[in-house]
N, C-alpha and C positions, 0 to 999 in steps of 0.2 A: 513660481510654478513648481520647481523642484522641492522647495521647502515644504510645500503642501503634501507631497507624496510621502515624506518621511516623518511627518508629525502625526501623533496619535490623537484621535478625538477622545474627549472625555465623554463617557456615556451619561446621558441626562436621565433623571428620574422620569419614569412613565407612570402617570396617575399617582405620584407620590411614592412609588416603590423603586428601590434601586435594583435593577436587573443586571445579572452578571453578563460579561461579554460572551459572544458566541463561541462555542467550543465543539469539538468532535465528540459525539456520544459513542456508546458501546456499539450501537447498531451501525454507526458510520465506520468504525474500525473494522467491524465484520464485513461490511461491503467492500472496503478497501482490500481486505485479505481475499475476498472472493473474486473480485475483478482483476486484481494484480497478481496475487500469490499463486492461485490455482493455475492460471494459464502459463505462468513462468515455470512452474514445476512440470506441467505437461510438456512444454517445449523442451525443457532439459531432459526429460525422460525419453522423448522422441529422438533427440540428438544422441543420447547414450545408446538407444536401440539401433540406430543407423550405424554408429561406430562399431557396435558389436557385430552387426551383420556383415560389415565390410571387412573388418580386421580379424574377426573370430575371437577377440579378447573382450572379456566383460569389463566394462569400465563404470558401470552404474552402481548405485547404492545397494541394489538388491544382490550384488555379488558378495556382499559381506555375510549373507545369511546362508 
């Protein structure tokens, strides 16, 4: 049972053609960035804003400009 989990299957030809293994496309990477990166940046920005409002010191990236 455990051996079955760690062995790789050889991909079989489909209608005589060798098809590559599945991989993440450019659209997939963009969706990962959209769904994970943007919310993480928004939450980080909100935390920086709250700290700035409480302490009066700017700790965000925008303080550099």
